[in-house]
C-alpha positions as CSV (number, residue, x, y, z in Angstrom):
1,X,21.9,-18.3,12.8
2,X,20.2,-19.5,16.0
3,X,22.5,-16.8,17.9
4,X,21.9,-14.0,15.6
5,X,18.0,-14.6,15.3
6,X,18.2,-14.4,19.0
7,X,20.1,-11.3,19.4
8,X,17.6,-9.3,16.7
9,X,14.6,-10.8,18.6
10,X,15.7,-9.3,22.2
11,X,17.2,-6.0,20.9
12,X,13.6,-5.5,19.1
13,X,11.7,-6.9,22.4
14,X,13.6,-4.4,24.4
15,X,12.5,-1.8,22.0
16,X,8.8,-3.0,22.6
17,X,9.3,-3.0,26.1
18,X,10.5,0.5,25.9
19,X,7.1,1.5,24.1
20,X,5.2,-0.2,26.7
21,X,7.1,1.9,29.5
22,X,6.5,4.6,27.9
23,X,2.6,4.2,27.6
24,X,2.8,3.2,31.3
25,X,3.8,6.3,32.0
26,X,1.8,8.1,30.6
27,X,3.3,9.3,26.8
28,X,0.4,9.8,24.2
29,X,1.3,7.0,21.7
30,X,-2.4,5.2,22.3
31,X,-3.3,5.7,18.7
32,X,-0.2,3.0,18.3
33,X,-1.6,0.4,20.4
34,X,-4.8,-1.3,21.1
35,X,-6.3,-0.8,17.5
36,X,-5.9,3.1,18.4
37,X,-9.0,2.9,20.5
38,X,-7.1,5.3,23.0
39,X,-5.6,8.1,21.4
40,X,-3.2,10.0,23.1
41,X,-2.8,8.8,26.6
42,X,-3.8,5.4,27.5
43,X,-6.6,5.2,30.7
44,X,-4.8,4.0,33.6
45,X,-6.0,0.8,33.8
46,X,-4.7,0.1,30.1
47,X,-1.2,2.0,31.7
48,X,-1.0,-0.9,34.1
49,X,-1.7,-4.0,31.3
50,X,1.2,-2.0,29.6
51,X,3.3,-2.3,32.5
52,X,2.6,-6.0,32.7
53,X,3.3,-6.4,28.8
54,X,6.4,-4.4,29.1
55,X,7.6,-6.7,31.5
56,X,6.7,-9.5,29.6
57,X,8.5,-8.6,26.7
58,X,11.5,-8.2,28.6
59,X,11.0,-11.5,30.4
60,X,10.6,-13.3,26.8
61,X,14.0,-11.5,25.8
62,X,16.0,-12.8,28.7
63,X,14.9,-16.5,27.8
64,X,15.5,-16.2,24.2
65,X,19.0,-14.4,25.0
66,X,19.2,-17.5,27.7
67,X,18.9,-20.0,25.2
68,X,21.2,-18.4,22.1
69,X,23.9,-17.5,24.7
70,X,24.2,-21.1,26.8
71,X,23.4,-19.3,30.0
72,X,20.6,-21.6,31.0
73,X,18.9,-24.6,29.6
74,X,15.6,-23.3,28.2
75,X,13.1,-26.1,27.6
76,X,11.6,-26.1,23.8
77,X,8.2,-25.4,25.5
78,X,9.5,-22.2,26.5
79,X,10.6,-20.8,23.2
80,X,7.6,-22.0,21.7
81,X,5.4,-20.0,23.8
82,X,7.4,-17.0,23.2
83,X,7.3,-17.9,19.1
84,X,3.5,-18.2,19.6
85,X,3.1,-14.8,21.3
86,X,5.2,-13.3,18.8
87,X,2.8,-15.1,15.7
88,X,-0.1,-13.9,17.8
89,X,1.2,-10.5,18.1
90,X,1.9,-10.1,14.4
91,X,-1.2,-11.0,13.2
92,X,-2.8,-8.5,15.4
93,X,-0.8,-6.1,14.5
94,X,-1.6,-6.8,10.5
95,X,-5.3,-6.6,11.4
96,X,-5.4,-3.7,13.2
97,X,-7.8,-1.0,11.9
98,X,-5.1,1.7,13.3
99,X,-3.0,2.2,10.3
100,X,-0.1,3.7,12.1
101,X,0.0,0.8,14.5
102,X,0.3,-1.6,12.0
103,X,2.7,0.3,9.7
104,X,4.8,0.5,12.7
105,X,4.6,-2.6,14.6
106,X,3.1,-4.9,11.7
107,X,7.2,-4.8,10.1
108,X,8.3,-5.0,13.8
109,X,6.6,-8.3,14.7
110,X,7.3,-9.8,11.2
111,X,10.9,-9.7,11.9
112,X,10.9,-10.6,15.5
113,X,8.9,-14.0,14.4
114,X,11.5,-14.6,12.0
115,X,14.3,-13.9,14.3
116,X,12.3,-16.5,16.5
117,X,11.7,-19.2,14.2
118,X,15.5,-18.8,13.2
119,X,16.1,-19.5,17.0
120,X,13.5,-23.0,17.6
121,X,14.8,-24.2,14.0
122,X,18.0,-24.2,14.0
């Protein structure tokens, strides 16, 4: 089950990273992020932060895959950090004032958090 959880998490993390890369490239998806504060294209400084978040999600996907596939020994604090970031992201996506963001990313991050719980507990 831990491998399945890791694969689910990694696949969804790649989807989230792709979304962030789209934001960084100027896609008009601002209503789906940051509480909908910047509808349309994000301002330049927010596009840079989207790029940083994309890299963070890809790094977390690699870390989890490395753990569940046995590619590298990952310390518990690394996995618990990913879980903590996932849970925090889930809460923020569930309480965001942007209804489209909540409807899109709420379920995605709930599944990611549940998948990470499988990874760290099994």
